[in-house]
C-alpha positions in Angstrom: 55.3 -20.4 -29.3 52.1 -22.6 -28.1 54.4 -23.5 -25.0 54.9 -20.1 -24.2 50.8 -19.0 -24.6 50.1 -22.4 -22.3 52.3 -20.8 -19.6 50.8 -17.4 -20.0 47.4 -19.0 -19.5 48.1 -21.0 -16.5 49.7 -18.0 -14.9 46.5 -16.3 -15.5 44.5 -18.7 -14.3 46.6 -18.8 -11.1 46.4 -15.1 -10.7 42.4 -15.4 -11.1 42.6 -17.7 -8.4 44.5 -15.6 -5.7 42.7 -12.4 -6.4 39.1 -13.7 -6.9 36.8 -11.1 -6.7 35.7 -10.1 -3.2 31.7 -10.2 -4.2 32.0 -13.7 -5.7 33.6 -14.5 -2.8 30.9 -13.3 -0.5 27.9 -14.9 -2.9 29.5 -18.4 -2.3 29.9 -18.1 1.4 26.6 -17.0 1.4 25.4 -20.0 -0.5 26.8 -22.6 2.0 25.0 -21.1 4.8 21.7 -20.3 2.8 19.7 -23.3 3.7 20.6 -22.9 7.6 19.4 -19.2 7.1 16.3 -19.8 5.1 15.1 -23.1 5.8 11.4 -23.1 4.9 10.5 -25.0 7.5 11.7 -22.5 10.0 8.3 -20.6 10.1 8.0 -21.2 14.2 5.0 -23.1 14.0 5.0 -25.4 17.1 8.6 -24.2 18.1 9.5 -23.8 22.1 11.0 -20.5 22.9 14.6 -21.7 22.6 14.4 -22.8 19.2 12.6 -19.9 18.3 15.2 -17.5 19.5 17.8 -19.7 18.1 16.4 -19.5 14.6 15.6 -16.2 14.3 19.1 -15.2 15.8 20.7 -17.2 13.4 18.5 -15.7 10.6 19.4 -11.9 11.9 22.8 -12.7 12.1 23.1 -14.1 8.4 21.5 -10.8 6.9 24.2 -8.6 8.6 27.2 -7.1 7.3 29.6 -7.2 10.8 32.3 -5.4 8.8 30.3 -2.2 8.5 30.4 0.1 11.2 26.9 0.3 12.5 27.9 4.1 13.4 28.8 4.8 9.4 25.6 3.0 7.7 23.4 1.3 10.2 21.4 0.2 6.8 24.4 -1.6 5.6 24.9 -3.2 9.0 21.8 -4.6 9.6 20.9 -5.6 5.9 24.5 -5.8 4.1 23.7 -9.7 3.2 20.0 -9.5 2.9 20.0 -9.8 -1.0 22.4 -12.7 -1.1 19.7 -14.2 0.1 16.9 -12.8 -1.4 17.5 -12.4 -5.0 14.2 -10.7 -6.7 12.1 -13.1 -8.4 11.4 -12.5 -12.1 7.7 -11.7 -11.1 8.6 -8.7 -8.8 9.9 -5.1 -9.0 11.3 -5.6 -5.9 12.0 -7.8 -2.8 11.7 -6.9 0.7 10.7 -8.2 4.2 6.5 -7.3 3.5 6.8 -9.2 0.4 8.3 -12.3 2.1 5.6 -11.9 4.8 2.7 -11.3 2.2 4.1 -14.5 0.4 4.0 -16.6 3.3 0.6 -15.6 3.9 -0.5 -16.2 0.4 0.4 -20.0 0.9 -1.3 -20.3 3.7 -4.6 -19.2 2.1 -3.8 -21.1 -0.9 -4.3 -24.0 1.0 -7.6 -23.0 2.9 -8.9 -21.9 -0.4 -7.8 -24.8 -2.9 -9.2 -27.5 -0.2 -12.3 -29.4 -2.1 -15.7 -28.4 -0.9 -17.4 -30.3 2.3 -20.9 -30.6 3.6 -19.8 -29.2 6.7 -18.3 -26.0 5.0 -20.1 -22.7 5.9 -22.2 -20.6 3.2 -19.3 -18.3 3.7 -16.5 -20.7 3.0 -18.4 -22.0 0.3 -18.6 -18.8 -1.5 -14.8 -18.1 -1.1 -13.8 -21.6 -2.5 -16.2 -21.2 -5.3 -14.6 -17.7 -6.1 -11.2 -18.9 -6.1 -12.1 -22.0 -7.9 -13.8 -19.8 -10.8 -10.4 -17.4 -10.8 -8.3 -20.6 -11.3 -10.6 -22.3 -13.9 -8.1 -21.2 -16.8 -9.4 -23.8 -19.0 -12.7 -22.2 -19.0 -11.7 -18.4 -19.2 -9.3 -19.5 -22.1 -12.1 -21.0 -23.9 -14.2 -17.7 -23.6 -11.5 -15.5 -24.8 -12.3 -11.8 -25.1 -16.5 -12.6 -25.3 -17.9 -11.9 -22.1 -15.8 -8.5 -22.0 -17.4 -7.7 -25.8 -21.0 -8.6 -25.0 -20.5 -6.3 -21.9 -19.3 -3.2 -23.7 -22.0 -3.4 -26.3 -24.5 -3.5 -23.5 -22.9 -0.2 -22.4 -23.2 1.2 -26.2 -19.9 -0.3 -27.7 -16.9 0.8 -27.7 -16.3 3.3 -30.7 -12.8 2.0 -31.9 -14.4 -1.5 -32.4 -17.2 -0.2 -34.5 -15.6 1.9 -36.7 -17.4 4.4 -38.6 -21.0 2.6 -37.2 -20.7 3.9 -33.9 -23.8 5.5 -33.0 -22.4 9.2 -31.8 -25.6 10.6 -31.4 -26.8 8.0 -28.6 -23.7 9.0 -26.8 -24.0 10.3 -23.3 -21.1 10.5 -21.3 -22.8 11.7 -18.0 -24.9 8.4 -18.4 -21.9 6.0 -19.0 -19.7 7.1 -16.3 -22.5 6.6 -14.0 -23.2 2.9 -15.4 -19.2 2.1 -14.9 -19.6 3.7 -11.3 -22.0 0.9 -10.6 -19.6 -1.8 -11.6 -17.3 0.6 -8.8 -14.7 2.4 -11.5 -14.1 5.7 -11.0 -13.6 7.3 -14.4 -13.1 11.3 -14.8 -14.1 11.7 -11.4 -13.8 10.4 -8.3 -17.2 9.4 -6.1 -17.6 7.9 -2.9 -19.7 7.6 0.6 -17.9 8.3 3.7 -18.0 9.9 7.0 -18.2 13.7 6.2 -14.7 15.7 6.6 -16.6 18.1 9.1 -19.1 15.6 10.5 -17.6 12.4 10.8 -20.3 11.0 12.4 -22.8 11.2 9.2 -22.3 9.6 5.8 -21.9 11.8 2.5 -21.5 12.1 -0.8 -18.1 13.1 -2.0 -16.8 14.2 -4.9 -12.8 14.3 -5.9 -10.6 14.5 -9.3 -10.0 11.0 -10.0 -6.6 9.1 -11.1 -4.9 8.4 -14.4 -4.0 5.0 -15.9 0.1 5.1 -15.1 0.9 5.8 -12.0 2.5 9.1 -12.0 1.4 12.5 -14.1 5.2 13.1 -15.0 5.1 10.5 -17.5 2.2 12.0 -19.3 4.2 15.7 -19.1 7.2 14.1 -20.7 5.0 13.3 -23.8 4.3 10.5 -26.2 7.9 10.0 -26.9 8.8 9.0 -23.7 9.2 4.8 -24.0 6.6 4.4 -21.2 4.3 6.7 -22.8 5.1 4.8 -26.2 4.6 1.1 -24.4 1.2 2.4 -23.3 0.1 3.3 -26.5 1.3 -0.2 -27.7 -0.7 -2.0 -25.0 -4.0 -0.3 -26.1 -3.8 -0.7 -29.2 -3.3 -4.6 -28.8 -6.0 -4.8 -26.7 -8.2 -3.1 -28.9 -7.0 -5.1 -31.6 -7.6 -8.5 -29.4 -11.2 -7.1 -28.7 -12.0 -7.3 -32.6 -10.7 -3.5 -33.9 -9.2 -3.0 -37.3 -5.3 -2.2 -36.4 -4.6 0.9 -38.2 -8.1 2.8 -36.9 -6.6 1.4 -33.3 -3.7 3.1 -33.7 -5.1 6.4 -34.9 -7.6 6.2 -32.1 -5.7 5.1 -29.2 -3.3 7.8 -29.8 -6.1 10.2 -29.3 -7.2 8.5 -26.1 -3.3 9.3 -24.9 -3.9 12.5 -26.2 -6.9 13.5 -24.2 -5.5 12.0 -20.8 -2.0 14.0 -21.3 -4.4 16.9 -21.1 -6.2 15.5 -18.4 -3.2 15.1 -16.4 -2.3 18.8 -16.9 -5.7 20.1 -14.9 -4.8 17.5 -12.2 -3.6 19.4 -9.0 -0.5 17.7 -8.0 -0.1 15.4 -4.6 2.1 17.9 -3.0 -0.5 21.0 -3.6 -3.5 18.3 -1.6 -2.1 18.1 1.4 -4.3 20.9 3.3 -7.6 19.1 3.7 -9.0 22.4 5.0 -8.5 24.7 2.0 -9.4 21.8 -0.4 -13.0 21.1 1.4 -15.9 22.4 -0.1 -19.8 21.5 1.2 -22.5 22.6 -0.6 -25.9 21.4 -1.6 -26.3 19.1 -4.8 -28.2 22.1 -6.6 -25.0 24.6 -5.5 -22.7 22.3 -7.3 -24.7 21.9 -10.2 -25.1 25.7 -10.2 -21.3 26.3 -10.3 -20.7 23.4 -13.2 -23.8 23.7 -14.9 -22.0 21.6 -18.0 -22.1 18.8 -15.2 -25.5 16.7 -15.0 -24.8 15.6 -11.4 -28.2 14.6 -10.4 -28.6 12.6 -13.5 -25.3 10.7 -12.5 -26.0 10.4 -8.9 -29.7 8.9 -9.5 -27.6 6.2 -11.7 -25.3 5.5 -8.8 -27.5 6.1 -5.5 -30.2 3.7 -4.7 -32.5 6.4 -4.2 -33.5 9.3 -6.1 -31.9 12.5 -5.0 -33.3 15.9 -4.6 -31.3 19.4 -5.1 -31.0 20.3 -1.2 -28.8 16.8 -1.0 -25.6 18.0 0.7 -22.6 16.7 -1.0 -18.4 17.7 -0.3 -16.0 18.7 -3.2 -12.4 18.5 -2.7 -11.4 19.3 -6.5 -13.9 22.5 -7.4 -10.9 23.8 -9.9 -10.6 20.4 -11.6 -14.3 20.0 -12.0 -14.7 23.6 -13.7 -11.2 22.4 -15.8 -12.8 18.9 -16.7 -16.0 20.4 -18.3 -13.7 22.6 -20.8 -11.8 20.0 -21.4 -14.6 17.6 -22.2 -16.5 20.5 -24.2 -13.1 20.3 -26.5 -13.2 17.0 -27.0 -15.1 14.9 -29.9 -17.6 12.4 -28.4 -15.6 9.5 -30.3 -12.3 9.9 -28.2 -14.4 10.4 -25.0 -16.1 7.4 -25.9 -13.0 5.5 -26.4 -11.2 6.9 -23.6 -14.2 6.3 -20.9 -14.4 2.8 -22.1 -10.7 2.3 -22.0 -10.7 3.0 -18.5 -13.0 0.4 -17.6 -11.7 -2.3 -20.1 -7.9 -1.8 -18.5 -9.4 -3.6 -15.4 -11.6 -6.0 -16.9 -8.3 -7.8 -19.1 -7.4 -8.7 -15.8 -10.4 -11.2 -15.8 -10.0 -13.0 -19.3 -7.5 -14.9 -21.0 -3.2 -15.1 -21.3 -3.1 -13.1 -24.1 -4.2 -10.0 -22.4 -2.1 -11.0 -19.3 1.1 -10.9 -21.6 0.4 -7.9 -23.4 -0.3 -6.1 -19.7 3.2 -7.2 -18.8 5.3 -5.1 -21.0 4.2 -1.7 -19.1 5.0 -3.4 -15.7 8.8 -4.4 -17.1 9.1 -1.2 -18.0 7.8 0.5 -14.7 8.9 -2.0 -12.1 11.4 -4.1 -14.3 9.3 -7.3 -13.6 10.2 -9.8 -16.3 7.3 -12.1 -15.8 3.6 -12.2 -14.6 3.1 -14.0 -11.4 1.5 -17.2 -11.0 -2.4 -17.6 -11.4 -2.7 -18.4 -7.9 -1.3 -15.3 -6.5 -3.6 -13.2 -8.3 -6.5 -15.3 -7.4 -5.7 -15.2 -3.8 -5.4 -11.4 -3.8 -8.8 -11.0 -5.7 -10.8 -13.4 -3.4 -9.0 -11.9 -0.4 -9.3 -8.6 -1.8 -13.7 -9.0 -2.3 -14.6 -11.6 0.5 -11.6 -10.4 3.2 -13.7 -11.3 5.8 -14.7 -14.6 5.1 -11.1 -15.5 4.1 -9.7 -14.1 7.8 -12.5 -16.2 9.4 -10.6 -19.1 8.1 -6.9 -17.6 8.2 -7.7 -16.5 12.2 -9.5 -20.2 12.7 -6.4 -22.0 11.7 -3.5 -19.9 12.0 -3.9 -17.2 14.6 -2.3 -17.2 18.0 -4.7 -16.0 20.2 -2.3 -14.8 22.6 -0.8 -12.0 20.2 -4.1 -10.2 20.2 -3.8 -9.7 24.0 0.1 -9.0 24.0 -0.7 -6.4 21.1 -3.4 -4.7 23.6 -1.1 -4.3 25.8 1.9 -3.1 24.3 -0.3 -0.5 22.0 -1.0 0.8 25.6 2.0 1.1 26.5 3.3 2.8 23.5 0.3 5.3 23.5 1.5 6.0 27.0 5.1 7.0 25.9 3.3 9.3 23.2 1.2 11.0 26.0 4.6 11.7 27.8 6.2 12.9 24.6 3.2 15.4 24.4 3.5 16.7 28.1 7.4 17.2 27.2 7.0 18.9 24.4 7.9 22.5 25.0 6.8 23.9 21.6 3.5 23.3 22.1 0.6 25.7 23.8 -1.2 24.3 26.8 -4.3 24.5 25.2 -2.8 22.6 22.0 -1.3 20.1 24.3 -4.8 19.3 26.2 -6.5 19.2 22.9 -4.0 16.7 21.5 -3.9 14.5 24.7 -8.0 14.4 24.4 -7.3 13.0 20.7 -4.9 10.5 21.6 -7.2 9.0 24.7 -10.0 9.0 22.0 -8.1 6.9 19.5 -9.4 3.6 18.6 -7.3 0.6 18.6 -8.5 -2.6 16.6 -6.1 -5.4 16.6 -6.0 -9.1 14.9 -9.6 -9.3 13.8 -13.1 -8.0 14.4 -15.5 -10.1 16.4 -17.7 -10.4 13.6 -15.1 -13.0 11.9 -16.4 -15.6 14.5 -20.1 -14.8 14.0 -21.3 -16.8 10.9 -24.5 -15.0 10.5 -22.5 -11.4 10.5 -20.3 -13.2 7.9 -23.1 -13.7 5.8 -23.4 -10.0 5.3 -20.4 -10.2 3.0 -21.6 -12.6 0.2 -25.3 -11.2 0.5 -26.9 -10.7 -3.1 -24.1 -12.9 -5.0 -24.3 -16.4 -6.3 -20.7 -17.7 -7.9 -20.3 -20.0 -10.6 -17.0 -22.2 -11.2 -17.1 -21.5 -15.0 -18.3 -17.8 -14.9 -15.0 -15.9 -13.5 -15.9 -13.1 -15.6 -19.6 -12.5 -14.2 -18.4 -13.3 -10.9 -16.2 -10.2 -10.8 -19.0 -7.9 -12.2 -21.6 -9.7 -9.3 -18.6 -8.3 -6.7 -18.1 -5.0 -7.9 -21.7 -4.1 -8.2 -22.3 -5.5 -4.8 -19.0 -3.7 -3.3 -20.9 -0.3 -5.2 -24.3 -1.0 -3.7 -23.2 -1.6 -0.2 -21.0 2.0 -0.3 -23.8 4.1 -1.6 -26.2 2.6 0.7 -24.6 3.9 3.8 -25.8 7.3 2.4 -28.1 8.7 5.8 -26.8 6.5 8.3 -24.7 7.0 11.0 -20.8 6.2 11.2 -19.6 3.5 13.3 -16.3 4.8 14.1 -15.3 1.3 15.3 -15.8 -0.7 12.4 -13.0 -2.1 10.9 -12.1 -1.0 7.5 -9.4 -3.3 6.3 -9.4 -7.7 6.8 -7.7 -9.6 9.2 -5.4 -11.6 6.8 -3.1 -8.7 5.3 0.6 -7.8 6.5 -0.1 -3.9 6.8 -0.9 -1.8 9.7 -3.0 1.5 9.3 -4.4 4.9 10.7 -7.7 6.1 9.7 -7.8 10.3 10.1 -11.6 10.2 9.7 -12.1 7.6 12.8 -9.1 8.4 15.0 -8.6 4.4 14.7 -5.5 2.3 14.2 -5.5 -1.0 13.0 -3.4 -4.2 13.3 -4.6 -6.9 11.4 -3.7 -10.6 12.2 -1.7 -10.9 9.0 1.3 -8.4 10.4 1.5 -10.2 13.8 4.2 -12.6 13.1 7.8 -12.5 12.4 9.9 -10.2 12.3 7.5 -8.1 13.8 6.3 -9.9 16.6 6.3 -13.7 18.1 5.0 -14.4 21.8 8.5 -16.2 22.2 10.8 -13.4 21.1 12.7 -11.2 23.3 10.9 -8.1 24.1 13.8 -6.1 22.4 12.7 -7.8 19.2 8.8 -7.1 19.7 9.5 -3.3 20.7 11.6 -2.8 18.2 9.5 -4.7 15.3 5.6 -4.5 16.1 6.3 -1.6 18.6 7.6 0.6 16.5 5.0 0.1 13.8 2.2 0.7 16.7 4.2 4.0 17.4 4.1 5.0 13.8 0.4 4.5 13.4 -0.4 6.6 17.0 1.7 9.4 15.2 0.2 9.6 12.3 -2.6 10.8 14.2 -0.3 14.1 14.6 1.5 14.3 11.2 1.2 17.0 8.5 -2.3 15.3 7.7 -3.4 13.9 10.7 -3.1 17.2 12.9 -5.7 18.5 10.6 -8.5 16.3 12.3 -9.6 16.4 15.8 -10.4 13.6 17.9 -13.8 12.8 16.3 -11.7 12.6 13.0 -13.1 15.9 11.6 -11.4 18.5 9.9 -11.0 20.9 12.5 -8.1 23.7 13.1 -7.5 22.7 16.8 -3.9 24.0 16.7 -3.3 27.5 17.8 -1.3 29.7 15.3 2.2 29.5 17.1 2.3 25.7 17.6 1.1 25.0 14.2 4.0 27.4 12.9 6.2 25.8 15.2 4.9 22.3 13.7 5.6 23.7 10.0 9.1 24.4 11.0 9.9 21.0 12.5 8.3 19.2 9.5 10.4 21.1 7.2 13.4 20.1 8.9 12.2 16.6 8.0 11.1 17.7 4.7 14.5 18.9 3.7 16.4 16.2 5.3 14.8 13.2 3.2 15.0 15.4 0.3 18.8 15.4 0.8 18.9 11.6 0.4 20.2 10.7 -2.9 19.3 7.3 -4.3 22.4 6.2 -6.1 20.9 3.4 -8.4 18.8 6.1 -10.2 20.7 9.1 -9.8 17.6 10.8 -8.1 16.6 12.4 -4.8 13.7 11.4 -2.3 10.7 13.4 -2.3 10.6 15.1 0.8 7.5 17.0 0.5 5.5 13.7 -0.2 6.8 11.3 1.8 6.9 13.6 5.3 4.0 12.2 6.9 5.5 8.6 7.1 9.1 10.3 7.8 7.3 11.8 10.6 5.5 8.8 12.0 8.9 6.6 11.4 10.6 9.2 13.9 8.1 9.2 16.5 7.1 5.9 16.0 10.8 4.6 16.9 11.2 7.0 20.5 7.9 6.1 21.8 8.9 1.8 21.0 12.1 2.5 22.5 11.0 4.2 25.6 8.1 1.8 26.1 10.9 -0.8 26.0 13.4 1.0 28.7 10.1 0.9 30.8 9.6 -2.3 30.8 13.3 -3.3 31.4 13.4 -1.2 34.5 10.4 -2.6 35.8 11.8 -6.4 35.2 14.2 -6.1 38.3 16.2 -9.1 36.4 19.7 -9.3 34.4 17.9 -9.3 31.1 19.1 -12.7 30.6 15.9 -13.3 28.7 16.6 -10.6 26.1 19.5 -12.2 24.7 19.9 -14.1 21.3 22.0 -16.6 20.2 24.2 -16.0 17.1 24.3 -12.3 18.0 26.7 -10.5 20.3 24.0 -7.5 21.2 22.7 -6.2 24.0 19.1 -5.4 24.5 19.0 -2.3 23.6 21.0 -3.0 20.5 18.5 -5.4 19.6 16.1 -3.4 19.5 17.2 -1.1 16.8 18.6 -4.1 15.0 14.9 -5.7 14.3 13.7 -2.2 13.4 16.0 -1.9 10.5 15.8 -5.3 9.5 12.5 -5.0 8.9 13.1 -2.5 5.8 15.7 -4.9 4.7 15.0 -5.3 0.9 15.9 -4.6 -2.7 14.4 -2.9 -5.9 14.7 -2.8 -9.6 16.2 0.5 -10.8 12.6 0.5 -12.4 10.5 0.0 -9.6 13.1 2.6 -7.7 12.1 5.3 -10.5 8.3 4.8 -9.8 8.6 4.8 -6.2 10.4 7.9 -6.2 7.7 9.6 -8.4 4.7 8.5 -6.5 5.0 6.5 -3.4 4.4 8.5 0.3 6.6 6.0 1.7 10.5 6.3 1.6 12.6 3.1 0.1 13.4 1.2 3.5 16.9 2.1 3.6 16.4 5.8 4.0 13.6 4.9 6.4 16.7 3.2 8.6 19.0 6.2 7.8 16.7 8.8 8.2 14.9 7.6 11.6 18.0 6.5 13.1 20.3 9.4 12.4 17.9 11.8 14.0 17.8 9.2 17.0 19.8 10.1 20.2 18.6 6.8 21.7 20.4 5.2 18.7 23.5 7.0 19.1 24.0 6.5 22.9 23.1 2.8 22.5 26.0 2.2 19.8 28.6 4.6 21.0 28.8 6.9 17.7 30.5 9.9 18.0 29.9 13.2 17.1 29.9 13.7 13.6 29.8 9.9 12.5 27.3 9.7 9.7 24.4 8.3 11.6 25.2 11.0 14.5 25.1 14.1 12.3 25.1 17.6 14.5 22.1 18.7 12.9 18.9 16.7 13.7 15.6 16.5 12.9 12.5 16.3 15.7 9.1 16.7 15.2 7.7 14.3 18.4 
């Protein structure tokens, strides 16, 4: 019998060897070439053009799944093996090309900021290094524990849950409290900012709107306290209160009241899909008129706390959520002072515990695990890099630009931007659905668009850089107090803009970030230095890759000026209905096609569909951007009068046109945990990368021609959507 059993086991093992799991085989193969494809030194630092192209070609080929028909699923064709090389790190909910670039950028910034202070360092360099050092001074942060926050809460009148029945309700003034917290750059219950007037973009004006919630989507609140994420949210609040000194039983009771209040708050907020028409939302009036409409909200008291100068009743203000303010004051009337005080200070506390010891980090990680599947908190240095770059971004950008930025890329970008903008003009003129008057105004807006590329001139001017650290004096031992200085300084600078004229060319982002932007109220596109790196751009790349990478990004940002939101603003950034009725109606029909198309995409990992309404602006920009970039690339090719041998890539048997689309797709390679996908689908204005590729290319006749897709192939549907 034993001999028979051994024979069966041996046969079983032999059978396993014969029919090895294909995915396991694939992973083994991937491991063999992993080091070759993803050599950490593969950063193109001082490589020749030949070496750069060889490395990039090999990397691109590694990510591809060439067993997939590109006309059936181009995302899998371009990115099918990507996840084999990039497992999601424990401290992330997802991992994609952008995250990899940000991580590489952070490592560069870490090397710059952790360097020891020297006598030759400028004032701004000393400031960023000291701020970073204070953030990394975990011994001091651990020793101080919760004490800095508890002391601050006492100065603010005390958090009711910490005081029990000793809290003095008679001295509680919610207007005064949210005003004092706005000085720390925290919008609570309402949102306030000083920015360009929506209908007079040359002037700064005070603006009001509804605030946000703690959780990323109101859907969680609508599902009630029994939802697992709501339960975890309450547990976090209770644990925070207990760590700060509250009685556990009282904390459980009062944090439940806080959540009950926030559920009611979520119910009176206008959802995002109803907030896309700025003309309907925008209301300008005097402070006196606003106060008369909402007599229970003392706007004058609030503004005289927040603004540097005392404000008169005839001050002009803009409000974007009048109905919300009316409902808010009713809700506050029906809420007891203790619950309101607990809620307001909870909103402040939840940001400040990021600046305390590890006990608070561990508490917070549970909500990140449920929302995004993140198993661990990121290393401390990553938090500190993000914090310093977020607060002294120009000073940090100056260090980055000096050491790492290739100045040639700035000139290349200027040329590329002009070329792609010219192609949008061609598309504009060819649009048969636009009236001549609307075309003329659109062309005027396009011509007026401001291009900010790489970095602003001020990063090379130490005197101008000093303005970023004006009024602050950092201590290596007091990170919490350093944070408070930054918060107050940011608020003061913003509020001090009131009454001044707007400089529309000013940079509203910093250089060392991996992103790109379009500003509607400035009619401005921005491409910071941080994004001008592979796979988006390299000076030695074939032009096909640069046009398919950063070129598409440029076209994307230009198109934002003419998407469903951008079209509501004129060439000066003013809310203005410059479209005639017929053109506007036809735009709406075209946009609806995009909305419906993307809403049909089903994310199988979480059994949910995309929200085509919330993502329409980004989808319109993707579809327009790739069309402009490809036309600009073909225009460049036709001017070369050569055999295009310089456009070939080793390891890739693709022609230049095909390389263009491959690089576009590989920019969006990535994976995400199911929890992160669910959260993204509820809140994000961007579709997951896979569907940005599939949606955009299935509408692209250029793509289908380049890859010879047949009628009714999945990537060549009969019904296509086109706005631009």
